[in-house]
C-alpha positions in Angstrom: 55.6 -165.0 -35.3 52.8 -162.9 -33.2 54.2 -159.4 -33.1 52.3 -155.8 -32.1 52.5 -155.0 -35.6 52.9 -157.0 -39.0 56.3 -156.1 -41.3 53.7 -154.4 -43.5 51.1 -151.5 -42.9 48.0 -150.1 -44.0 48.1 -146.6 -45.2 45.0 -144.7 -46.0 45.9 -142.6 -49.6 43.9 -139.9 -51.5 42.6 -142.7 -53.6 41.9 -145.5 -50.8 44.0 -147.8 -48.8 47.2 -149.2 -49.5 49.1 -151.7 -48.0 53.2 -151.0 -47.7 56.1 -152.4 -46.0 57.3 -151.6 -42.5 60.8 -150.1 -41.8 60.7 -151.1 -38.0 63.6 -152.6 -36.1 61.4 -155.4 -34.7 60.3 -156.1 -38.6 64.0 -156.0 -39.9 65.0 -157.9 -37.2 62.9 -160.9 -37.8 62.4 -160.8 -41.6 65.0 -163.1 -42.4 63.8 -165.9 -40.3 60.1 -165.1 -41.6 61.4 -165.2 -45.2 63.4 -168.4 -44.3 60.9 -170.4 -42.5 57.3 -172.0 -43.5 56.0 -169.2 -41.3 52.9 -167.2 -40.2 52.7 -163.8 -38.7 50.1 -162.3 -36.7 49.9 -158.6 -36.0 48.3 -155.1 -36.1 47.5 -153.9 -39.4 48.9 -150.8 -38.9 45.9 -148.4 -39.3 43.9 -146.4 -36.7 40.7 -147.7 -37.7 38.9 -150.6 -37.6 38.5 -152.2 -41.0 35.1 -153.6 -42.6 35.2 -157.0 -44.3 35.3 -155.1 -47.6 37.9 -153.2 -46.8 40.0 -156.2 -45.7 39.5 -158.5 -48.8 40.4 -155.3 -51.0 43.7 -154.9 -49.3 44.4 -158.8 -49.7 47.2 -159.0 -47.4 49.9 -161.7 -48.1 48.8 -165.2 -47.6 51.3 -165.8 -44.3 50.6 -162.3 -42.9 47.3 -162.2 -40.5 46.0 -158.9 -39.9 44.3 -158.0 -36.3 41.8 -155.6 -36.7 41.8 -153.0 -33.7 39.6 -149.5 -33.5 41.5 -146.1 -32.8 39.6 -146.4 -29.1 41.4 -149.4 -28.3 44.8 -148.6 -29.6 44.7 -145.2 -27.5 44.6 -147.6 -24.3 46.2 -150.4 -25.3 49.0 -149.2 -27.1 49.8 -145.6 -26.5 48.9 -145.8 -22.8 49.5 -149.3 -21.4 52.1 -150.1 -23.4 54.1 -147.0 -24.2 53.4 -144.6 -21.6 53.8 -147.4 -19.1 55.1 -150.6 -19.9 57.8 -148.5 -22.2 59.4 -145.9 -20.0 59.4 -148.9 -16.5 61.2 -151.5 -18.4 63.9 -148.7 -19.9 64.1 -147.7 -16.0 62.1 -144.6 -16.2 59.2 -143.4 -14.1 55.9 -143.7 -16.1 54.1 -140.2 -16.2 50.4 -141.0 -16.6 48.3 -142.9 -14.0 46.7 -146.4 -15.7 42.8 -146.2 -16.0 40.5 -149.0 -15.8 39.9 -148.4 -19.4 43.8 -149.1 -20.5 43.5 -152.2 -18.9 40.5 -152.9 -20.0 41.7 -152.3 -23.4 45.4 -154.3 -23.0 43.0 -157.6 -22.1 40.6 -157.1 -25.1 43.5 -156.5 -28.0 45.1 -159.3 -26.2 42.2 -161.5 -26.7 42.0 -160.4 -30.7 45.7 -161.5 -31.1 44.9 -165.1 -29.2 41.9 -165.4 -31.5 43.9 -165.1 -34.8 46.5 -167.0 -33.7 44.2 -170.1 -32.4 42.4 -169.5 -35.7 45.5 -170.5 -37.5 47.8 -173.0 -35.1 48.2 -176.4 -35.6 49.0 -178.4 -32.5 52.9 -179.0 -33.3 53.3 -175.3 -34.3 55.6 -173.3 -32.0 54.4 -169.7 -31.3 56.8 -167.0 -31.1 55.4 -163.8 -29.3 57.5 -160.7 -29.4 58.0 -157.6 -27.2 56.2 -155.6 -24.4 52.9 -154.9 -26.0 52.0 -158.7 -26.0 53.4 -159.8 -22.3 49.6 -160.9 -21.4 49.7 -163.1 -24.7 50.9 -166.4 -23.2 48.5 -166.2 -20.5 45.6 -165.9 -22.6 46.7 -168.5 -25.1 46.9 -170.9 -22.4 43.3 -169.7 -21.0 41.9 -170.5 -24.3 43.3 -174.0 -24.5 46.5 -173.8 -26.7 49.1 -176.2 -25.4 51.8 -175.5 -28.0 55.2 -174.6 -27.1 55.2 -171.0 -26.5 58.8 -168.5 -26.5 58.9 -165.0 -25.5 61.2 -162.4 -26.9 61.8 -159.1 -25.3 62.9 -156.5 -27.2 63.6 -153.8 -24.7 65.6 -154.6 -21.1 64.0 -156.1 -18.5 63.3 -153.8 -15.6 65.0 -154.2 -12.2 62.8 -155.2 -9.5 62.1 -151.4 -8.1 60.6 -150.5 -11.2 58.7 -154.1 -11.9 57.2 -154.0 -8.1 55.9 -150.5 -9.0 53.8 -151.7 -12.1 50.2 -151.8 -11.9 49.1 -155.5 -12.8 52.7 -156.8 -12.2 51.5 -160.3 -10.7 49.4 -160.7 -14.3 52.5 -159.7 -16.4 55.0 -162.1 -14.5 52.2 -165.1 -14.3 51.6 -164.6 -18.1 55.2 -164.8 -18.8 55.3 -167.9 -16.9 53.5 -169.8 -19.3 55.9 -169.5 -21.4 58.5 -172.7 -22.3 61.3 -170.1 -22.9 61.4 -166.6 -22.2 64.4 -164.7 -24.7 65.9 -161.7 -23.0 68.6 -159.4 -24.8 71.6 -159.6 -22.4 72.9 -161.3 -19.2 72.2 -158.1 -17.3 68.5 -158.1 -18.3 68.1 -162.3 -17.0 70.1 -161.3 -14.0 67.2 -158.4 -13.4 64.7 -161.3 -14.3 66.0 -163.3 -11.4 66.0 -160.8 -9.1 62.7 -159.5 -9.7 61.5 -163.6 -9.0 63.7 -163.4 -6.2 61.4 -160.1 -4.6 58.2 -161.1 -5.8 58.7 -164.9 -3.3 59.3 -168.3 -3.9 55.5 -169.5 -4.8 55.8 -166.7 -8.1 55.3 -169.0 -11.3 58.0 -168.8 -13.7 58.8 -169.9 -17.4 60.3 -173.6 -18.0 63.6 -171.4 -19.1 65.1 -168.0 -19.2 68.1 -166.8 -21.7 70.0 -164.3 -22.8 69.7 -164.2 -26.7 71.4 -160.9 -27.8 69.7 -160.0 -31.5 71.9 -158.9 -34.6 71.8 -156.7 -36.9 71.7 -156.8 -41.1 75.7 -155.7 -41.3 75.5 -155.3 -45.3 72.4 -153.1 -45.0 74.3 -150.8 -42.5 77.6 -151.0 -43.9 76.3 -150.4 -47.5 73.4 -147.9 -47.1 70.8 -147.6 -50.3 72.0 -144.9 -52.5 68.5 -143.6 -52.6 68.0 -140.3 -54.5 67.0 -138.4 -51.2 69.7 -139.6 -48.9 72.3 -138.4 -51.8 70.1 -135.1 -51.5 70.4 -134.8 -48.2 74.0 -135.4 -47.6 75.0 -133.1 -50.5 72.8 -130.4 -48.8 74.4 -130.9 -45.6 78.2 -131.0 -47.6 77.7 -127.5 -49.2 75.9 -126.1 -46.3 78.9 -127.1 -44.0 81.8 -126.8 -46.5 85.0 -127.7 -44.8 83.8 -129.3 -41.7 83.3 -132.6 -40.6 79.5 -133.7 -40.2 78.4 -136.0 -37.8 74.9 -137.4 -38.7 72.5 -139.2 -36.0 69.0 -140.7 -37.1 67.4 -140.7 -33.5 63.5 -140.7 -32.4 62.6 -137.7 -30.3 62.0 -139.6 -27.5 63.7 -139.3 -24.0 64.8 -143.1 -23.6 66.7 -142.5 -26.8 69.5 -140.5 -25.1 70.1 -137.9 -27.3 71.4 -135.4 -24.5 74.1 -138.3 -23.7 74.6 -138.6 -27.4 75.7 -134.9 -27.4 77.7 -135.5 -24.4 79.6 -138.4 -26.0 80.2 -136.2 -29.1 81.6 -133.7 -26.9 83.8 -135.7 -24.9 85.1 -137.1 -28.1 86.2 -133.3 -29.8 87.5 -132.4 -26.5 
């Protein structure tokens, strides 16, 4: 498994660095697969600094977790700018609000090469390499350039954008050519598969394509969401809301303040429901 982040992250505390479980959506989604199979997971350490050899040794990552060590400068260009300010909005059908700098693409290539080096070092000839999400769209190409002939799968956790957004992307040919190196490209819905096929037609018949493309809607851990953990801080928050709005119905939403999360639309939906 190769993803931008590990299912754990490194945090800096007053008494030093510690490793803590990550609760991100991708980590939660893949955790059952990771636990069930004899797998290794390659991903960024989660801390915005280049860790020294001593720090990495002291942290002692679990055996099946292989960290990719990245500096703050690389993360700014690869993660903050290229991935999250260019690809993320484009893949959600929003126009990006930045103009790409040469340093962003160079960082993207440099980080992808580091991921590929960690994968290649850990990989056996019969291993399946499963790459995840938009951050690592260039990884299949770099793995092939490094001589790896393993079966490669790529799963995109965001929508696949319609052609008009793909065609506006800088380095779009590089991205599509990289995805063409995989044996199976997994997308969330049939609508995403249709968008991919429309994009391939728009790019022309000579554009290389993956061996197979399919829709594989991702699931959720029903029990986890149906029976939320009765953590003291959750109980306290619920009690405070009940006290403040005594006798009223309270709708609680957990959303990141991100314009792609549709918070305004959520509020309009509640308004429509009440009306």
